[in-house]
C-alpha positions in Angstrom: 0.0 0.0 0.0 1.3 3.4 -0.9 2.0 6.0 1.8 0.4 9.4 1.3 3.0 12.1 1.6 1.9 15.3 3.4 4.4 18.1 2.7 5.0 20.6 5.5 3.8 24.1 4.7 6.7 26.5 4.4 6.7 29.6 6.6 8.0 33.0 5.6 11.5 32.7 4.0 11.2 28.9 3.7 11.0 26.6 0.7 9.3 23.2 0.5 11.4 20.5 -1.1 8.2 19.3 -2.6 8.2 22.4 -4.9 11.6 21.4 -6.2 11.6 19.8 -9.7 12.5 16.3 -11.0 14.8 16.1 -12.8 16.8 18.4 -10.5 17.4 22.1 -11.1 20.8 23.7 -10.6 20.9 27.3 -9.4 23.6 29.6 -8.2 23.8 30.6 -4.5 25.6 33.5 -2.9 25.0 32.1 0.6 28.2 31.9 2.6 29.2 28.2 2.8 31.8 27.0 5.3 33.0 23.5 6.0 35.0 22.4 9.0 36.9 19.2 9.7 39.3 18.5 12.6 38.7 22.0 13.9 39.9 23.5 10.7 38.0 25.6 8.1 38.7 23.5 5.0 36.3 25.2 2.5 34.6 28.6 2.2 32.7 30.3 -0.7 29.9 32.5 -1.6 29.9 31.0 -5.1 28.2 27.6 -4.7 25.6 25.9 -6.8 22.5 24.4 -5.2 21.0 21.2 -6.8 17.3 21.1 -6.0 15.4 17.8 -6.4 11.9 16.9 -5.3 11.8 15.6 -1.8 15.6 16.3 -1.2 17.2 19.2 0.8 19.6 21.2 -1.3 23.0 19.7 -2.2 25.7 22.4 -2.3 28.5 22.2 -4.9 31.5 24.3 -4.2 34.2 25.4 -6.6 37.2 23.1 -6.1 39.3 26.2 -5.5 37.2 26.9 -2.3 38.9 24.0 -0.6 42.3 24.3 1.2 45.1 22.6 -0.6 45.3 19.0 0.5 41.7 18.9 1.8 40.6 16.5 -1.0 42.3 13.3 -2.1 40.8 11.0 -4.7 39.1 7.9 -3.3 38.2 4.5 -4.8 34.9 3.7 -6.4 32.1 5.8 -7.8 28.4 5.9 -8.3 26.0 6.7 -11.2 23.3 9.4 -11.1 20.6 9.1 -13.8 20.7 12.9 -14.2 24.3 14.0 -13.5 26.3 10.9 -14.6 29.4 9.2 -13.1 30.5 10.5 -9.7 34.0 10.3 -8.4 34.6 10.4 -4.6 37.2 12.1 -2.4 38.6 11.5 1.1 38.3 14.8 3.0 41.1 15.9 5.2 41.4 18.6 7.8 43.0 19.2 11.2 44.6 15.8 11.3 41.2 14.0 10.6 40.1 12.1 7.5 36.6 11.3 6.3 36.7 8.6 3.6 34.5 9.1 0.5 32.9 12.1 2.2 32.9 14.3 -0.9 32.1 13.8 -4.6 32.1 15.5 -8.0 31.0 14.9 -11.6 34.1 15.5 -13.7 32.1 15.0 -17.0 28.4 15.6 -16.1 25.6 14.7 -18.4 24.0 17.3 -20.6 22.0 19.8 -18.6 24.5 19.7 -15.6 27.7 20.9 -17.2 28.0 23.7 -14.6 28.8 21.0 -12.0 32.1 20.2 -13.6 35.0 21.4 -11.4 32.7 21.5 -8.3 32.6 19.3 -5.2 29.8 18.4 -2.8 30.4 17.2 0.7 28.3 15.0 3.1 27.6 17.1 6.1 27.5 14.1 8.5 31.2 13.2 8.6 32.3 16.9 8.9 32.7 18.8 12.2 30.1 21.2 10.8 28.9 22.6 7.5 27.4 26.1 7.6 25.0 28.0 5.3 25.0 31.7 6.1 26.1 30.9 9.6 23.5 28.2 10.3 24.8 24.7 11.0 23.4 22.3 8.4 22.0 18.9 9.4 22.8 15.9 7.2 20.0 14.4 5.1 19.0 11.2 6.7 19.8 7.8 5.2 23.6 7.9 4.6 23.4 7.9 0.8 22.0 11.3 -0.1 24.0 14.4 0.4 21.5 17.2 1.1 22.0 19.8 3.8 18.9 20.5 6.0 18.6 24.0 7.3 15.7 26.0 8.7 15.2 27.4 5.2 13.8 24.1 3.9 10.8 22.0 5.0 10.1 18.3 4.1 9.5 15.6 4.8 12.8 14.6 3.2 13.8 11.5 1.3 16.1 9.3 3.4 14.0 9.5 6.6 12.4 6.3 7.9 9.6 5.1 5.7 10.8 7.0 2.5 12.5 4.1 0.7 9.6 3.8 -1.9 9.4 7.5 -2.8 
């Protein structure tokens, strides 16, 4: 039996992830993005891209140049996204800590997603913290998806218990 999804109603200044499109949309963001690991600020930019997909909190893609030198090392394996193509993974390093396969990119994205080339997304969970305009982002549930949950977005979000069939 199919579960009926009841989207939360966004308040002032909020977005519902149920208003995001499928296939996903890519849009520029001037929000201040900061990523910390091992107590160190390892990435900072106001020139990210947000990937917005139905039922998912935004995934932020930062320019590779926003990361400190040595913060990203290529990792084994990859995954395939039906929209963006073949992903490559990175081990993220900072402050003497390492987070294996905690970041990814699309070196040769599929048509429609070319602007993601040269950009890197990071899972919020393994980091000390990831900030969007000073707010600490919470990781999207489920371990596979890389969205960042902030007070700006309302769900429910894919990845939470009971959402496998969405």
